Every structure is written in C-alpha cells, then in structure tokens.
C-alpha positions as CSV (number, residue, x, y, z in Angstrom):
1,M,-13.0,61.9,49.7
2,S,-15.2,62.4,52.7
3,L,-16.1,65.6,54.5
4,L,-17.5,66.1,58.0
5,V,-19.3,69.4,58.6
6,T,-19.6,70.3,62.3
7,N,-21.0,73.1,64.5
8,A,-23.4,74.2,61.9
9,R,-26.7,76.0,62.0
10,L,-28.4,73.6,59.6
11,I,-31.3,74.5,57.3
12,T,-32.3,71.3,55.6
13,V,-35.6,72.1,53.8
14,P,-36.8,68.5,54.0
15,A,-39.3,67.0,51.6
16,G,-42.9,66.3,52.6
17,T,-43.3,69.1,55.1
18,D,-43.5,72.9,55.2
19,D,-41.0,72.9,58.2
20,P,-37.7,74.4,57.1
21,G,-35.9,71.7,59.1
22,Y,-33.8,74.0,61.3
23,I,-31.1,72.5,63.6
24,E,-29.5,75.0,65.9
25,R,-26.2,73.0,66.2
26,G,-25.6,70.0,64.0
27,Y,-23.4,68.0,61.7
28,M,-23.4,66.5,58.2
29,L,-21.3,63.7,56.8
30,V,-20.5,63.6,53.1
31,E,-19.1,60.5,51.4
32,S,-18.5,60.2,47.6
33,G,-20.3,63.5,47.0
34,R,-23.5,62.5,48.8
35,I,-24.9,63.1,52.3
36,T,-24.7,59.9,54.3
37,A,-25.6,61.3,57.8
38,I,-27.1,64.5,59.2
39,G,-28.3,65.3,62.7
40,S,-28.2,67.5,65.7
41,G,-25.3,67.9,68.1
42,D,-22.0,66.1,67.5
43,P,-21.5,63.1,65.3
44,A,-21.5,59.7,66.9
45,P,-18.1,58.7,68.5
46,G,-15.8,57.2,65.9
47,V,-17.3,59.1,62.9
48,T,-14.4,60.5,61.0
49,A,-13.8,61.9,57.5
50,D,-10.8,62.8,55.3
51,E,-11.6,66.5,56.1
52,T,-13.5,68.2,58.9
53,L,-15.1,71.6,58.3
54,D,-15.9,73.3,61.6
55,V,-18.2,76.2,60.5
56,D,-18.4,77.6,64.1
57,G,-22.1,78.5,64.1
58,K,-22.5,79.6,60.5
59,F,-25.5,78.6,58.5
60,V,-25.2,75.6,56.3
61,A,-28.1,75.4,53.8
62,P,-29.0,73.8,50.5
63,G,-27.4,75.3,47.4
64,F,-30.1,77.3,45.6
65,V,-31.9,76.0,42.6
66,S,-32.7,78.3,39.7
67,S,-35.6,76.7,37.8
68,H,-35.4,79.1,34.9
69,S,-32.0,80.5,33.7
70,H,-30.2,81.7,30.5
71,L,-26.6,81.3,31.4
72,F,-25.2,82.4,28.0
73,T,-26.3,86.0,28.7
74,S,-23.6,86.5,31.4
75,G,-21.7,89.1,29.3
76,S,-24.8,91.2,28.6
77,R,-25.6,92.9,31.8
78,G,-26.9,96.5,31.8
79,L,-28.3,96.4,28.3
80,G,-31.9,97.4,27.3
81,V,-32.6,99.1,30.6
82,D,-35.2,101.4,29.1
83,Q,-37.0,98.4,27.4
84,T,-39.6,95.8,28.2
85,L,-39.0,92.2,27.3
86,Y,-38.8,92.2,23.5
87,G,-36.8,95.5,23.2
88,W,-34.4,94.2,25.8
89,C,-34.0,91.0,23.9
90,T,-33.2,92.9,20.7
91,S,-30.6,95.0,22.6
92,M,-28.9,92.0,24.2
93,F,-28.8,89.8,21.0
94,S,-27.4,92.7,19.0
95,V,-24.0,91.5,20.4
96,L,-24.6,87.8,21.0
97,N,-26.1,87.0,17.6
98,N,-22.6,87.6,16.2
99,A,-20.8,85.3,18.6
100,S,-19.1,82.0,17.6
101,P,-20.0,78.6,19.2
102,D,-16.8,78.9,21.2
103,Q,-17.6,82.4,22.4
104,I,-21.1,81.3,23.5
105,Y,-19.4,78.4,25.3
106,W,-17.3,80.8,27.3
107,A,-20.2,83.1,28.0
108,T,-22.2,80.1,29.3
109,L,-19.3,78.9,31.4
110,H,-18.9,82.4,32.8
111,G,-22.6,82.5,33.7
112,S,-22.4,79.1,35.3
113,L,-19.4,80.1,37.5
114,D,-21.3,83.3,38.4
115,F,-24.2,81.1,39.6
116,L,-21.8,79.0,41.7
117,A,-20.2,82.1,43.1
118,N,-23.6,83.3,44.3
119,G,-24.7,80.0,45.9
120,V,-26.7,78.6,43.0
121,T,-25.7,75.0,42.5
122,T,-28.4,73.7,40.1
123,A,-30.0,75.4,37.2
124,Y,-32.6,74.7,34.5
125,N,-30.7,76.3,31.6
126,F,-32.4,77.5,28.4
127,T,-29.8,77.4,25.7
128,D,-29.9,80.0,23.0
129,P,-31.8,78.4,20.1
130,L,-30.2,77.4,16.8
131,L,-32.6,79.9,15.1
132,P,-31.3,83.4,15.9
133,W,-33.4,86.0,17.6
134,E,-35.6,88.2,15.4
135,P,-37.6,91.2,16.7
136,M,-41.2,90.7,17.6
137,V,-44.1,92.5,15.9
138,D,-47.2,92.9,18.1
139,G,-45.9,90.1,20.3
140,K,-45.5,87.7,17.4
141,R,-42.6,86.5,15.3
142,A,-42.3,88.5,12.1
143,D,-42.2,85.4,9.8
144,G,-41.1,82.1,11.2
145,G,-38.4,81.3,8.6
146,G,-34.7,81.8,9.1
147,I,-31.4,80.0,8.8
148,L,-30.3,77.7,11.6
149,R,-26.9,78.0,13.2
150,E,-24.5,75.0,13.3
151,H,-25.4,72.4,15.9
152,A,-22.3,73.2,17.9
153,W,-24.1,76.5,18.9
154,H,-26.3,74.4,21.2
155,T,-23.8,71.7,22.3
156,R,-21.1,74.1,23.4
157,Q,-23.6,75.8,25.8
158,A,-24.1,72.4,27.5
159,D,-20.4,72.0,27.6
160,G,-20.0,75.3,29.3
161,C,-22.3,74.2,32.2
162,L,-20.5,70.9,32.5
163,D,-17.0,72.3,32.6
164,A,-18.0,74.9,35.2
165,G,-19.1,72.1,37.5
166,L,-22.7,73.3,37.8
167,R,-25.5,70.8,38.0
168,F,-28.0,71.5,35.2
169,V,-31.0,70.5,33.1
170,D,-30.4,71.4,29.5
171,S,-33.4,73.0,27.8
172,I,-33.4,72.6,24.0
173,A,-35.5,74.7,21.6
174,L,-37.1,72.7,18.8
175,D,-36.9,75.6,16.3
176,A,-40.1,74.1,14.9
177,T,-40.6,76.6,12.1
178,V,-37.6,75.3,10.2
179,G,-37.6,71.9,8.4
180,T,-39.9,68.9,8.4
181,D,-41.2,67.3,11.6
182,D,-38.7,64.5,11.1
183,E,-35.9,67.0,10.9
184,I,-37.1,68.7,14.0
185,F,-37.2,65.4,15.9
186,A,-33.7,64.5,14.6
187,R,-32.2,67.9,15.7
188,F,-33.7,67.4,19.2
189,E,-32.4,63.9,19.4
190,A,-28.9,64.9,18.4
191,S,-28.9,67.5,21.2
192,L,-30.4,65.1,23.7
193,D,-27.7,62.5,22.9
194,H,-25.0,65.0,23.5
195,V,-26.4,65.7,27.0
196,L,-27.0,62.1,27.8
197,A,-23.4,61.3,27.1
198,M,-22.2,63.7,29.8
199,D,-21.5,63.0,33.4
200,P,-25.0,62.3,34.8
201,D,-24.1,63.7,38.2
202,L,-23.9,67.1,36.6
203,A,-26.0,66.9,33.5
204,L,-29.2,66.0,35.3
205,G,-31.3,65.7,32.2
206,A,-32.8,67.5,29.2
207,S,-36.0,69.4,28.5
208,I,-37.8,71.3,25.8
209,M,-37.7,75.1,25.6
210,G,-41.4,75.6,24.8
211,Q,-42.0,78.3,22.2
212,V,-45.7,78.2,21.5
213,Q,-46.0,81.7,22.7
214,W,-44.1,83.0,19.7
215,S,-44.4,80.3,17.1
216,T,-46.3,80.8,13.9
217,R,-47.2,77.1,13.7
218,P,-50.8,76.4,14.7
219,D,-49.7,72.9,15.8
220,A,-46.7,74.0,17.8
221,A,-48.1,72.6,21.0
222,E,-48.7,69.2,19.4
223,I,-45.1,69.1,18.2
224,E,-43.8,69.8,21.7
225,V,-46.1,67.2,23.3
226,A,-44.9,64.6,20.6
227,V,-41.3,65.3,21.6
228,M,-42.1,65.0,25.3
229,D,-43.7,61.7,24.7
230,R,-41.2,60.3,22.3
231,F,-38.1,61.2,24.3
232,G,-39.5,61.2,27.9
233,V,-38.5,64.8,28.6
234,T,-40.1,67.8,30.4
235,N,-41.0,71.1,28.8
236,Q,-40.8,74.6,30.1
237,A,-42.5,77.3,28.1
238,H,-42.0,81.1,28.4
239,F,-45.6,81.9,28.7
240,L,-47.8,84.9,29.5
241,E,-44.7,86.9,30.5
242,T,-45.1,90.3,29.0
243,Y,-48.1,92.7,28.9
244,E,-47.8,93.2,25.2
245,A,-50.5,91.6,23.1
246,I,-52.1,90.0,26.2
247,E,-55.2,88.7,24.5
248,H,-53.1,87.1,21.7
249,Q,-50.9,85.5,24.4
250,Q,-53.9,84.1,26.3
251,T,-55.4,82.4,23.3
252,K,-52.2,80.3,23.0
253,F,-53.0,78.7,26.3
254,Q,-55.9,76.8,24.7
255,L,-53.4,75.3,22.2
256,Y,-51.5,73.7,25.1
257,K,-54.7,72.5,26.7
258,N,-56.0,71.0,23.5
259,A,-52.7,69.2,22.9
260,G,-52.8,67.5,26.3
261,A,-49.8,69.4,27.6
262,L,-51.3,70.4,30.9
263,R,-49.7,67.6,33.0
264,P,-46.8,66.9,35.3
265,G,-43.6,67.7,33.4
266,M,-45.1,70.8,31.8
267,M,-43.7,74.0,33.4
268,F,-44.8,77.6,32.6
269,G,-42.1,80.1,33.0
270,H,-43.2,83.5,34.3
271,F,-47.0,82.9,33.9
272,I,-47.9,86.5,34.8
273,Q,-50.7,87.5,32.5
274,T,-53.1,84.8,33.6
275,T,-56.8,84.6,34.4
276,P,-58.4,82.6,37.3
277,E,-59.6,80.1,34.7
278,I,-56.1,79.6,33.2
279,I,-54.6,79.0,36.7
280,A,-57.3,76.6,37.5
281,D,-56.9,74.6,34.3
282,A,-53.1,74.5,34.7
283,A,-53.3,73.4,38.3
284,A,-56.0,70.8,37.6
285,G,-53.8,69.2,34.9
286,G,-50.7,69.0,37.1
287,A,-48.6,71.7,35.3
288,S,-46.2,73.7,37.4
289,M,-44.7,77.2,37.2
290,S,-41.3,78.9,37.5
291,W,-41.3,82.3,39.1
292,Q,-38.7,85.0,38.3
293,P,-39.6,88.1,40.4
294,A,-36.4,90.0,39.9
295,S,-36.5,89.9,36.1
296,N,-40.2,90.4,36.0
297,G,-39.7,93.7,37.9
298,R,-36.6,94.7,35.9
299,L,-38.5,94.3,32.6
300,A,-41.8,95.8,33.9
301,S,-43.5,92.5,33.0
302,G,-45.8,92.4,36.1
303,I,-46.4,90.3,39.2
304,A,-47.4,86.6,38.9
305,H,-50.3,85.5,41.2
306,V,-48.1,82.9,43.0
307,P,-50.1,82.6,46.2
308,E,-53.2,81.9,44.2
309,M,-51.4,79.2,42.2
310,L,-50.1,77.6,45.3
311,E,-53.6,77.6,46.8
312,Q,-54.8,75.8,43.7
313,G,-52.2,73.1,44.2
314,M,-49.7,74.2,41.5
315,R,-46.1,73.4,42.2
316,V,-43.9,76.5,42.0
317,G,-40.1,76.9,41.8
318,M,-38.0,80.1,41.5
319,G,-35.5,81.1,38.9
320,L,-33.0,83.9,38.4
321,D,-33.7,84.1,34.6
322,D,-31.2,85.9,32.4
323,Q,-28.2,87.2,34.3
324,A,-28.6,90.1,31.8
325,C,-32.1,91.1,33.0
326,T,-31.5,90.2,36.7
327,D,-28.0,91.7,36.4
328,V,-26.9,90.3,39.8
329,A,-27.6,86.6,40.1
330,D,-28.5,86.9,43.8
331,P,-31.0,84.4,45.1
332,W,-31.5,86.3,48.4
333,Q,-32.4,89.4,46.4
334,N,-34.7,87.3,44.2
335,M,-36.5,85.8,47.3
336,R,-36.9,89.2,48.9
337,M,-38.2,90.9,45.8
338,G,-40.7,88.1,45.3
339,M,-41.9,88.1,48.8
340,F,-42.2,91.9,48.9
341,M,-44.0,92.1,45.5
342,Q,-46.6,89.6,46.7
343,R,-47.2,91.3,50.0
344,A,-47.6,94.7,48.3
345,R,-50.0,93.2,45.8
346,T,-52.1,91.2,48.3
347,H,-51.7,93.5,51.4
348,D,-51.3,90.3,53.3
349,P,-47.9,89.4,55.0
350,L,-49.0,85.8,55.2
351,S,-49.3,85.6,51.4
352,M,-45.6,85.0,51.1
353,M,-43.5,84.1,54.2
354,P,-39.7,83.7,54.4
355,E,-39.9,79.9,54.9
356,R,-42.1,79.4,51.9
357,V,-39.9,81.6,49.5
358,L,-36.8,79.7,50.7
359,R,-38.4,76.4,49.9
360,L,-39.5,77.7,46.4
361,H,-35.9,78.6,45.6
362,T,-34.4,75.3,46.7
363,L,-36.6,72.1,46.9
364,G,-39.5,73.7,45.0
365,G,-37.3,74.4,42.0
366,A,-35.9,70.9,42.1
367,E,-39.4,69.4,42.3
368,I,-40.8,71.1,39.2
369,M,-37.6,70.2,37.3
370,G,-38.0,66.6,38.3
371,V,-34.6,66.4,40.1
372,D,-35.7,66.6,43.7
373,D,-34.5,63.1,44.3
374,R,-30.9,64.4,44.0
375,V,-30.8,68.1,44.9
376,G,-32.8,70.9,46.6
377,S,-32.5,69.9,50.2
378,L,-29.9,68.5,52.7
379,E,-31.1,65.0,53.2
380,V,-29.4,61.6,53.3
381,G,-28.8,60.2,49.8
382,K,-28.8,63.6,48.1
383,F,-25.8,65.4,46.6
384,A,-24.0,67.4,49.2
385,D,-24.6,70.8,47.5
386,F,-24.6,73.5,50.1
387,V,-23.7,77.1,51.1
388,V,-21.9,78.3,54.2
389,V,-23.3,81.7,55.3
390,D,-21.9,83.7,58.2
391,P,-24.5,85.9,59.9
392,R,-21.8,87.7,61.8
393,K,-19.7,88.9,58.8
394,P,-21.2,91.4,58.5
395,D,-23.2,91.0,61.7
396,I,-26.9,90.9,61.3
397,G,-27.7,91.0,65.0
398,P,-29.5,88.5,67.2
399,L,-31.1,85.5,65.4
400,W,-34.5,85.8,66.9
401,N,-35.8,83.5,64.2
402,P,-32.8,82.0,62.4
403,V,-34.5,80.9,59.2
404,R,-36.3,84.1,58.7
405,S,-33.1,86.1,59.4
406,Y,-31.3,83.9,56.8
407,V,-33.8,84.9,54.2
408,L,-34.4,88.5,55.2
409,A,-31.1,89.7,56.4
410,C,-28.4,87.5,54.9
411,G,-27.1,87.7,51.3
412,L,-24.1,87.6,49.1
413,R,-22.2,89.8,51.6
414,N,-22.5,86.9,54.1
415,L,-21.8,84.0,51.7
416,Q,-18.5,82.4,52.6
417,Q,-18.2,79.1,50.7
418,V,-20.1,77.1,48.1
419,Y,-19.8,73.3,47.9
420,V,-21.0,71.0,45.1
421,G,-20.9,67.3,46.0
422,G,-18.9,68.1,49.1
423,K,-16.2,69.9,47.1
424,L,-15.4,73.6,47.5
425,V,-16.2,75.4,44.2
426,N,-16.1,79.0,45.4
427,D,-14.4,80.6,48.4
428,R,-15.5,84.1,49.3
429,G,-16.2,85.0,45.7
430,V,-13.1,83.3,44.2
431,S,-13.7,80.3,41.9
432,T,-11.7,77.2,42.3
433,N,-12.2,76.4,38.6
434,P,-9.1,76.7,36.5
435,L,-11.1,78.0,33.5
436,A,-12.4,81.0,35.4
437,E,-9.7,83.4,34.3
438,E,-10.1,82.5,30.6
439,A,-13.8,83.0,30.8
440,T,-13.3,86.4,32.2
441,R,-10.8,87.3,29.5
442,V,-13.1,86.2,26.7
443,L,-16.1,88.2,28.0
444,H,-14.0,91.4,28.6
445,E,-12.0,91.3,25.4
446,E,-13.9,89.4,22.7
447,L,-17.5,90.5,23.3
448,P,-16.7,94.2,23.1
449,A,-14.6,93.4,20.0
450,L,-17.6,91.8,18.4
451,A,-19.7,94.9,19.1
452,E,-17.1,97.1,17.5
453,E,-16.7,94.8,14.5
454,F,-20.4,94.6,13.7
455,G,-21.1,98.3,14.5
456,V,-23.5,97.6,17.3
457,I,-24.9,100.7,18.9
458,L,-26.0,99.8,22.5
C-alpha cells in the first residue's frame, strides 16, 4: 500500500544540520512503509498513491523516539509519589513482582500502545530483569543472590512490544550476580536470539541493561563489555541517577572507564550526579546520554547538565522512562519540562531552545540507539513514522514561529493521528490494534486482583 500526504506543515528534523527542516506547505509519499519522496508544494504531476491524506495545514512531524523506557510499568501509575527512586521502585514492584509472564506481556503491550497513542513510535525498552527487584540499602543491593524467574519473563515483554506494533530496541539485563559467566552469556544469547527472530522492521535490535551501578560484582563492567564485544550490541546503564550515596555511585564510573566501556554504543541513562571530569571522560570516549527530565523531576533525582554535555560533544537523546514515574507518557510535556529545567538552572534561555529539544526527542534518541538510519526524522529511505498535529484544535493562535509553537504550545490535546510505516495506528486516542481492549481488561482486573491476593499495601 502507498500513501500520499498533502498540504502538510512538515517538520522533517533532517540529519547533519541543526535546522529543523520546516516546510510551510509540502507533501510526502510513502511506499511499502518507507518515505520515497518529500518536498515543498504539490507532488509532481502524475504522482499518485493508493490513499491520499490531505492534512489541510496540520503539522506532520517525526514520531517521537524514547531512548529510555520501561513499558512493563504501564499499570503502575500513581504509586510511590512520596518516594525517591528506590522507595518508588519498591512500591511499584510490590505488585509487579507477583505477576505471571503473560500478565507482564499484557502490561508491556498496554504500555507500548500507550506510547503509540501519545505519538511515540520508537522506544529503547528496558525489560524487567529475570532477577526480581530487591530493596536497596545505602544505594547498593542488599546481597546479590536471588532466584531467577523463568526465561519467558523476558521474552514475553519483547512479544508485547512486537504485537503492539511499536518499533523497539530490546534491552536485556545480564543478572550477572547469578550463575557462572558462561551461564550469564548463555542467558543473554537466548534472549538475543528471541529478538533476532522477530520482524526486523519492528524489533530494531537488542542491547544490554547496564547494572554496574547496583551490582555487587567488582568486575561487572568487564562482564558487560565482554557481552558488548561478543554479540555486537550496545549498552545503556542507569547511572548517577539518584542523589543517594553519590560518592559511592561516582566511584563506579571508574569501573566503566577501566573496562574500556567509554565508547560509541555505551549510553548512560539519567547521568545526573556527574562531575566536570566525568562528563569530559565520557564525551572523550564517545559515550552518549539519555535524558529523562519528567521522571527526574517526579522522583526528585535532580537536573542533568545536558547543555554542558552537548558542548563537550556528547550525543544526547530523550526518554520518557517508566510510565509509572512519568505517569503521562507525553513527549511534549517531557520536552518542555527539560527545556524549562535547564533554563531555570543556567539562567540562560539559549541553553535549551525548542528546536534543540525537539531534535533530542526524535533524531537524537535514534542516534544514540544506533537506529537513526531507519527512524527519527522524515527523510527519503526511512520508515514513515509520523504524527499529525492540528494547531487549530484547540487553536493555539498565530504561528509566528511554527516549529517553536509546535514544541511550546502543542501537545496531546492537538494530536490527531499517529502512523507507523505509513499505517494508521491511533486515531484521536483510539488504537487500531485489536489487542487493545484485552490489554485494558488485564490491567484493570488482574493487577488489582494480584495486589489483593498478595496483601499488598500501596
């Protein structure tokens, strides 16, 4: 099937430039799920498609990329509101630790559909590890032992992303405190094989969920680097996120540095409690960073020094993190929170401009994930993943600077349609996926039943 989009205010976010690529009135041709032509004005005479979508002056922009997400948390909003990171985790997992692999599948599918409903078409998704959550003591794991869940706990989360129709990179925890190194490698390979057997147009790859921050193993960084090298995968570590035990957290950075992890393909998620030296070392090695301003504020974690990282040459993407600690997976809210936090911190409006924050939540996220050849911008050859946003419903007023108005004044209230590969996946908040109703039922009926069964006090 082919699709011709006409009369669009196009925001293309092209690679290789800081220009947002705005076209006041243009068109886009989609064939076999990819963009085959894009330009200003009307398409050339004779250009036709199976379907024509006349958007009548609405914005057409890239689907958002969340470079740091935990989609299985979709049924846990509103928990741990009076807690920082570790207390919030304990509150959230008090329910989810008791779920079955099928229930975690439906929670992940629900979260994936929620992303699509809100204009997020690609996600780096951290799967809940096979080793269940245990409370932290002074910012460290209490022991490092534990009993692993069955392997389906992981694979069903990947299935949930796939069945929702979301593009994703599947992030797999090594659970490196359980078993021999050979067993750790074998578990990762089994999960990797599951992802590689999926439709590669949706399952864009696999990665490591870096856990050096919490691991009791002194050689945890070496294990992660060995897996990166053996299987050719990237790594994103939750790192220097919370203000608890800052000195202990910062000492762990040297472990990554000594292991040779500071290189392209190494991402640091959050990266808040840094020093100028840590930023300089990470940037010099080619490591990148994923920024989650909404959850960083919700959990009172702090404000990452993103402008300083960008000045040092670090690549930065944006993520929506847990739907349960961002609560509303709203990329416009995430962009504005991030922009406002940086301006308040630096007292400089130029430290974070609308054009930059939009790039970070689209192409920037795709770049650090290593999938920018396929997603993140509206360019010929890439997947036709886009949002249709109406600045007149509700009306935001004159578009003095259209791209800035798109970032600052538009939002979920203006979002009309979401397309993945040129196919409509959500129309004004209503999913086109036939599994959506069952996902809603499971979350509303089975998760509360779990809490009651296990006597969870929220």
